[in-house]
C-alpha positions in Angstrom: -116.3 -53.8 -9.1 -115.1 -57.0 -7.4 -113.9 -59.7 -9.8 -116.4 -62.2 -8.5 -119.2 -59.8 -9.3 -118.1 -59.5 -12.9 -117.8 -63.3 -13.1 -121.4 -63.7 -12.1 -122.6 -61.2 -14.6 -121.4 -63.3 -17.4 -122.5 -64.3 -18.7 -132.2 -64.4 -40.9 -133.1 -67.8 -40.2 -136.6 -68.3 -41.6 -139.1 -71.1 -41.5 -141.0 -73.0 -38.8 -139.5 -76.1 -37.2 -141.4 -79.3 -36.4 -140.4 -82.4 -34.6 -137.8 -84.2 -36.6 -135.0 -86.7 -36.2 -131.4 -85.8 -35.7 -129.2 -85.0 -38.7 -126.9 -87.8 -39.9 -123.8 -88.3 -37.9 -121.2 -85.6 -38.6 -123.8 -83.4 -40.5 -124.9 -80.1 -39.0 -128.3 -78.6 -39.9 -129.6 -75.2 -39.0 -133.3 -74.5 -38.4 -135.5 -72.1 -36.6 -137.9 -72.8 -33.8 -140.8 -70.6 -33.0 -140.3 -69.8 -29.3 -142.4 -67.7 -26.9 -141.6 -64.4 -28.5 -139.8 -65.0 -31.8 -137.7 -67.4 -33.8 -134.6 -69.0 -32.4 -131.7 -70.2 -34.5 -130.9 -73.9 -33.8 -127.9 -76.1 -34.7 -128.6 -79.9 -34.7 -126.4 -82.8 -35.7 -125.0 -86.2 -34.8 -126.9 -89.3 -33.7 -126.6 -92.1 -31.1 -126.3 -92.1 -27.3 -128.0 -89.6 -25.0 -128.2 -86.2 -26.7 -126.5 -83.2 -25.3 -128.1 -79.7 -25.4 -125.8 -76.7 -24.9 -127.0 -73.3 -23.7 -124.7 -70.2 -24.1 -124.3 -67.4 -21.6 -125.2 -63.7 -21.6 -124.1 -61.8 -24.7 -122.8 -65.0 -26.5 -124.1 -67.2 -29.2 -124.1 -70.9 -30.0 -120.7 -70.7 -31.7 -119.0 -70.6 -28.3 -119.8 -74.4 -28.3 -118.3 -75.1 -31.7 -115.5 -77.3 -30.4 -117.9 -79.2 -28.2 -120.5 -79.7 -30.9 -117.9 -81.1 -33.3 -116.5 -83.3 -30.6 -119.7 -84.7 -29.2 -121.3 -85.3 -32.7 -118.7 -87.9 -33.4 -120.6 -90.3 -31.1 -124.0 -88.7 -30.2 -126.5 -86.1 -31.0 -125.7 -82.5 -30.0 -127.9 -79.4 -30.1 -127.2 -75.7 -29.5 -129.2 -72.5 -30.1 -129.0 -68.8 -29.9 -131.2 -67.4 -27.1 -133.7 -64.6 -27.6 -132.0 -61.4 -28.6 -128.7 -63.1 -29.2 -126.8 -64.3 -32.3 -129.1 -65.2 -35.1 -132.2 -65.4 -33.0 -134.9 -62.7 -33.0 -135.3 -60.2 -30.3 -138.2 -60.9 -28.0 -141.3 -59.5 -29.6 -142.8 -59.0 -26.1 -139.7 -57.3 -24.8 -139.4 -59.9 -22.0 -136.0 -61.0 -20.9 -136.0 -63.1 -17.8 -134.5 -66.4 -16.7 -138.0 -67.9 -16.7 -138.7 -66.8 -20.3 -135.4 -68.3 -21.4 -136.3 -71.6 -19.7 -139.6 -71.5 -21.6 -137.7 -70.9 -24.9 -135.5 -73.9 -24.0 -138.5 -76.1 -23.7 -139.8 -74.9 -27.1 -136.5 -76.1 -28.6 -136.7 -79.4 -26.8 -140.2 -80.1 -28.0 -139.6 -79.0 -31.6 -136.6 -81.3 -31.9 -138.4 -84.2 -30.2 -135.8 -84.6 -27.4 -137.1 -87.0 -24.7 -134.1 -87.3 -22.4 -130.9 -85.4 -22.7 -127.9 -83.9 -20.9 -128.3 -80.1 -20.4 -125.2 -77.9 -20.3 -125.3 -74.2 -19.4 -122.6 -71.6 -19.3 -122.4 -68.5 -17.1 -125.9 -66.9 -16.8 -127.4 -70.0 -18.2 -126.6 -71.9 -15.0 -129.8 -70.1 -13.9 -131.6 -71.1 -17.1 -130.8 -74.8 -16.8 -131.7 -74.7 -13.1 -135.1 -73.1 -14.0 -135.6 -75.8 -16.7 -134.7 -78.6 -14.3 -137.3 -77.4 -11.8 -140.0 -77.5 -14.5 -139.0 -80.6 -16.5 -136.9 -82.9 -14.2 -138.1 -86.0 -15.9 -136.4 -85.1 -19.2 -132.9 -84.6 -17.9 -130.2 -87.3 -17.7 -127.7 -84.8 -16.1 -127.1 -81.1 -15.5 -123.7 -79.6 -16.3 -122.8 -76.1 -15.1 -120.0 -74.7 -17.2 -118.4 -72.0 -15.0 -122.0 -71.1 -14.3 -124.1 -69.0 -12.0 -125.8 -70.7 -9.1 -127.9 -68.9 -6.5 -127.2 -65.2 -6.9 -130.4 -64.3 -4.9 -128.4 -64.8 -1.7 -125.8 -62.2 -2.7 -125.2 -59.2 -0.4 -127.2 -56.0 -1.1 -124.3 -54.3 -2.7 -124.1 -56.9 -5.3 -127.9 -57.0 -5.8 -127.9 -53.3 -6.4 -125.4 -53.7 -9.1 -127.5 -56.4 -10.8 -130.7 -54.3 -10.4 -129.6 -51.0 -11.8 -127.1 -50.6 -14.7 -124.7 -47.7 -14.5 -125.9 -44.3 -15.8 -125.6 -44.1 -19.6 -125.2 -47.9 -19.9 -124.6 -48.6 -23.6 -122.4 -50.5 -26.0 -119.1 -48.9 -24.8 -119.9 -49.8 -21.2 -120.9 -53.4 -22.2 -117.7 -53.9 -24.1 -115.6 -52.6 -21.3 -117.3 -54.9 -18.8 -116.8 -58.0 -20.9 -113.2 -57.1 -21.7 -112.6 -57.1 -17.9 -114.3 -60.4 -17.5 -112.2 -62.0 -20.2 -109.1 -61.1 -18.2 -105.5 -62.0 -19.0 -106.1 -65.8 -19.5 -108.5 -65.5 -22.4 -107.0 -66.7 -25.7 -107.0 -64.1 -28.6 -109.6 -66.0 -30.5 -111.8 -66.2 -27.4 -111.5 -62.5 -26.8 -112.3 -61.6 -30.4 -115.4 -63.8 -30.5 -116.8 -62.8 -27.2 -116.5 -59.0 -27.8 -118.0 -59.4 -31.3 -120.9 -61.4 -30.1 -121.8 -59.2 -27.2 -121.5 -56.2 -29.4 -124.5 -57.5 -31.4 -126.7 -57.7 -28.3 -128.8 -54.7 -27.3 -127.5 -53.3 -23.9 -131.1 -53.1 -22.6 -131.3 -56.9 -23.1 -128.2 -57.5 -21.1 -129.4 -55.1 -18.3 -132.8 -56.9 -18.2 -131.3 -60.4 -17.9 -128.8 -59.2 -15.3 -131.7 -57.9 -13.2 -133.4 -61.3 -13.6 -130.3 -63.1 -12.5 -130.1 -61.1 -9.3 -133.7 -62.0 -8.4 -133.6 -65.7 -9.5 -133.4 -68.4 -6.8 -133.0 -72.0 -8.1 -134.5 -73.5 -4.9 -136.9 -75.0 -3.9 -137.9 -75.7 -7.5 -134.5 -77.3 -8.3 -135.1 -79.9 -5.5 -137.5 -81.6 -7.8 -134.6 -82.7 -10.0 -132.8 -85.6 -8.3 -130.5 -86.6 -11.1 -126.7 -86.0 -11.3 -125.3 -82.5 -11.2 -121.8 -81.6 -12.4 -119.7 -78.4 -12.8 -116.8 -77.8 -15.2 -115.2 -74.6 -14.3 -112.1 -72.5 -14.5 -109.5 -73.4 -11.8 -109.9 -70.9 -8.9 -113.3 -69.7 -10.1 -115.2 -71.0 -7.0 -112.8 -69.3 -4.6 -113.4 -65.9 -6.3 -117.2 -66.4 -6.8 -119.1 -67.6 -3.8 -122.3 -67.8 -5.9 -121.0 -70.1 -8.5 -123.1 -73.2 -9.1 -120.3 -75.4 -7.6 -120.6 -73.6 -4.3 -124.2 -72.5 -4.1 -126.1 -75.5 -5.5 -126.0 -78.7 -3.4 -124.8 -82.0 -4.8 -122.6 -80.7 -7.6 -119.5 -82.7 -8.5 -116.9 -80.3 -9.8 -114.0 -80.6 -12.3 -111.6 -77.7 -12.9 -109.7 -76.7 -16.0 -106.4 -74.7 -15.4 -105.2 -71.5 -17.1 -108.4 -70.5 -18.7 -110.8 -67.6 -18.6 -114.5 -67.7 -17.8 -115.0 -68.9 -21.4 -113.1 -72.1 -20.7 -114.7 -74.2 -23.4 -113.1 -71.9 -26.0 -109.8 -71.3 -24.3 -109.1 -75.0 -23.8 -111.6 -77.0 -25.8 -109.6 -80.2 -25.4 -109.5 -79.9 -21.6 -113.2 -79.0 -21.5 -114.1 -81.9 -23.8 -112.2 -84.4 -21.6 -114.1 -83.2 -18.6 -117.4 -83.4 -20.5 -116.5 -86.9 -21.8 -116.0 -88.0 -18.1 -119.5 -86.7 -17.3 -121.1 -88.4 -20.3 -119.4 -91.7 -19.4 -121.6 -91.7 -16.3 -124.9 -91.0 -18.1 -126.8 -94.1 -19.2 
């Protein structure tokens, strides 16, 4: 399978959440939000400035953003959550795993936490999720940030669409682990590799296959045209050359910054480098 194809692929908390203020600066609180088909685990903390909401990619969990949450919360509110069927969130009770359903879950988190205007950051598959959200709620966004993220996969050649639409025969945990191990590649730091393989190992392979199919069919335009605010990409150096359907290449108007010598999970491999790039983005957001 071509490397750019793999690059595109990536990618019991109880109680009901109500609208509430952010936690005090430097303090993290966990809550659960009732989404469209189950409860989602949410991390909230920090105050001040325009909030930042982080959305992890396929097979991951909110902890991939740990370094960013700790960094951003020194000066402003930051939120992350586990998507349906991932991490500490519940599997979808209706069995629906689509980009559109994930975007609806995102809005449930936004509404429950009372976020009125914020910066939205999405990694890998969740480039599609934040594009879908921007098409529906452009007025809430101060900026979009695509973190080594998928753009418009719907324009891919048929060979690639076939791969997205139909998982290999006998697709199960071993095949998922092998795919993600290949995606991590030689540049992934040991801690990154350990976390990614552990987190994806907790996700049902049928969930991964369903979301992969939805990625292959999802087109961010024309809906994304309704969002006219700034668009940024922070990605691994060389990723766009290998992946013609990365957000930086397939979504118009994206301003791109690259981070050298990192894997697809760049925010974990070089948190300082990613945070510097994110700080530069946030400095442009009123």
